[in-house]
N, C-alpha and C positions, 0 to 999 in steps of 0.2 A: 622897174616897178614903182609907181607912185604910191604913196602911203595913205589910202583911205582908212586903213587900220594901222595902229602903231604897235601891235603885238599879235602873236598867235597863242592860243590856249589849247593844249591837248587835254581832252577829258577822258579819264579812264576809271575803271572799277576800283582798282586798288587791291592790295593783298598784304598779308602779314609778312614782315621781313625777318622775323626771328621767332623761335619757338614760343616764347612767352607772349607774343602778340596774337597767337592763333585763336584762342577762345574769346578774348575781347573783340577781335575782328568778327568772328562768327556771331557774337551777340549783337553787334551793330547791324550786320547784314540781315539778320532774321528778326530784328526788333518788331514786335507787334504781330508776328506771324505765328500760327499754331504749329510750331515745329517741336516735336518731342525731344527732350534732352538727350535721349540715346542716339537720335539721328545726328545731333550736333557733335556728340562724341565720336561718332563714326566718321564724320567729315574731318574732325580735328585729326584723327588718326591718318586720314589721307594725306594731310599736309605733313605729318610726321614721317610718313612713308617716303615722301619725296625730298626729305632733307630738313623738314621743320620750318619751311618758309615758302613763299611764292616768288618766282622770278619776275612777276608782272611789273612791279614798280621799277626794277632795274632795267628791264627791257624798254619800258615806256620812256625812261630818261635817255636811253640809247637812241630811241626813235627821235626824241626831241633834239638831241645833239646833231644827229645825221640830217634832220630836216632843216635845222638852222644853217648847216653848211650848204645844202642844196639851194636854199633861198639866198645864198651869198651874204649871209649875216645882215640882210636888210631889215629883218624883223626879229626881235627877241622872241624866243619860244618858251612858254611857261607850261608846267604840268600841274593839273589839279585832279585829285582822286575823290571818289565818292566815299570810300570806306577805309581809307588809310591816309596817313600823312605823306605829302602835303594835302590836307583836306581843301575842298573848294574855298572855304572861308579864309584859310591860311594863304592860299595862292592869290586870291583876289585882293587881300590886304597888301601882300607883297607888291602886286601890280600897281595898286593905288599909291603905295609908298614910292614906287619907281616912276611915278608920273604918267602911267598908262591911262589913257582916256577912253580908247575904243579898241577892243580886241576881237579877233575872229576865232571862234572856237571850232575845233575839229573833234567830233565825237568818234572815239576809237571802237565803234561797234559797226560791223559791216552790214548788218541787216536790222531793219527798223521794227521795233515793237514798243509798247508803252514802257516796258522796263529798261530798254536799251537806248531810247531817245527822249521821249517826253519826260520821263522821270529825271533824267539828267538835267534837262532844261529847267524843270521846276526846282531841283536842288540848287542850281546856279542862281536862279531868281531869288530863292530864299537866302542864299549866302550874300547876294548883292544887297538885299533888304537889310541884313544885319549891319552892313557897313554904311548904310544910308547914302548920302550924296557923294561920298568919297569913292564909291565903287565904279570901276570902269563899265562902260556899255559893252554888251556882248552880242555879237552877231554870230550866225552859225553857217558852216558849210553845208551844202546839200549832200544827200546820200550818194554813195559811191559803190554800191554792190555790183554794178555792171560796168564800172569804169574800165576802159581797155587795158590800162596798166595794172589794175587789180587782177584782171583775168590773166594777163601776161605773167605776172608774178607767180600766181599759182601754177600756171602751165610750166614755168621754168622749174619750180620746186618739185612738182609731181613727175615731170619728165626725168629728173635726176634719180627718182626712186625707181621708176620703171627700168632705168638703165641697169639696175642691179639684178634684174630678172633675166633668166635665159631667153635669148631672142625668140626662140620657137614658142615660148609660153606667154610672151608679153601681151599679144592681142587678146588672148583668152583669159587673162588674169582680171578678175573683177576689181573695180575701183569703187569704193564706198565713200561718198562725201558725207560728212557729218556736220550738224549744227546743234546748238543747244535746244533741247526740247522745252516747250512752253505749255502751260495749261491751254487747252483748246479754246476756251473762251477768250483768253487774252490774245491768242494768235488770230482768232476770227475777226477781231476789231482792229487789225493792223495789216500792213503789207508784208509781214514777216515771211510767211510761207511762200508767197509769190516771188519775193526777192531771193530767198534761199534757192528755190527751184531754178530761177533764172541764172544765178551765179553758177550752179552746178552744170547746167546745160551749156553755158558759154565756155566754161573751162574744158568740158569734155569735147566740145567742138574744136576748141583751140588745139588740143593735143591729138585730136583725131582718134579718140578712144570710144568705142561703141558699147562696151560692156561695163556699164556703170549704174549705180543706184544711189538713192539718197536715204540716209537714216538719221535718227536723232539720238542724242546722248545726254547723260548727266541730269536726267529728270529727278525731281525731288517731290516733296508734298506727300499727301496721303495716297496709298496705292489705289484707292477706290476712285480718285479724281482722274478724269480723262486728260491726258497729255498727248502731245504730238507723237505719232508713231510712223513707221516702225522703229523700235529701239535697235540700237547698233547690235546688241546681243542676238536679237532675232535674225538680223541680216547675216551675221556671222554663221549662225547655226544653219540657216537656209543654204548658204553657199557650201558649207561643209557637207551637207546632205547631197549636194551635186558632185561631190568628189573634187572640189577645188583644191589645188596645191598651194597657191600663193594668193594672198589678199593684200591689197593696198588701201589704206585708210587715209583720207585727206580731210582734216578738221577745218574745212573752209569757213565755218561760222566763227572761228576764233582768230584773232590777229597776233596772239603771242602764245608761246608754250608755257602755260600756267597749270595749276593743279588739275583742272578738268581735262587737260590733255595728258599731262605727265602721269596722273594716277588713273583716271577713268579709261584712257586708251592704252598707255604704255605699260600699265601693270594689269588692270582688271581685264580689259578686252584682249590684250595680248595673251594673257593666261588662258582665256577661253579658247582663242584661236589655236594656240599651240597644243592645247589639250585635245583639240579636235583634229590634230594632225596637219594643220596649215602653217605655212611660213608667213608670219605677220610682218608687214612693212608699213611704217607710218610716215607720212610726209610731214616735214617741219612746218610750223606756222610761219607767216611772213616775218615776224619779229622786226629786225632792222635791215631786211633784204633791200638792196639798192633800188630794185624796181618798185617795191612797196613804198619806199620813201619818196621816190619820184612821183608815184601816184598821189601821195599826200600833197606834195608841192604843187602838182598840177591842179588838184581840186581847189587848193587855197588860192592859187593865182587866177583861176577861172572866176572864183567868187569875188575876188578883189576887182577884177576887170568889170564884172557886172555892176558892182557898186559904183565904180568910177563912171561907167557909161550912163548910169541913172542920174549921176549928179554932180 
């Protein structure tokens, strides 16, 4: 690989790494938004219920280490977080101090919306402006919601979950794909819903499972505001009404097991499903699964090759 870029930058949301960081983290995330204090306390308790922190940061650094190995150490891999240390400004300064001039950024959001892509790019631009001329240039990888290795990764993970179900019940067991709900107005101005639907369809085709549906989870905001539906809870109740014994949930809108998976699914949704008499099984997120890391490397290498071909 010739080096049209001299580093890779992984871009992630960030999360609190210990109990005392939870409320300052939530204050940063919701700054300027009309979120009632009681709602913030409710979310703070979600973090406390899963151990008082988020594993997102630790998982992201594991992804960075694994990616560096797959790239054969040809490029250093940095991590920058929007809402936790290392913040974008901290990482970009470190890159500048290390002599990095041009980095290729990989956004760790599988489906594109203003919040998950454009806002990250604006945040990076703002952080670069703070550093002035010292900041490295940043290019971006393209989206990867339908990349064959991303689909293969999820197929491998979900396949292992179905292996735990009695063979005679596997084909009839519903598979619910979930992604983060968004305000419908935000979703309408982005490719988010189309990309989510495409990913779900491709995974279902890959594993040859016909009984599947798509639901959304982790909505916030005022109850009166329209968000993407159906909510995961409604889908669970609908299947319970049909007498379903087992239910498999695959949070394919998330790339790592953080609080919106560990609490919203593993605690809240599981409690609902088991209360309705169903066996709840949840597929792990990609985290640092080798096929997922291979996908990241493939996307990065494809982007580098395009840059070299252009110039």
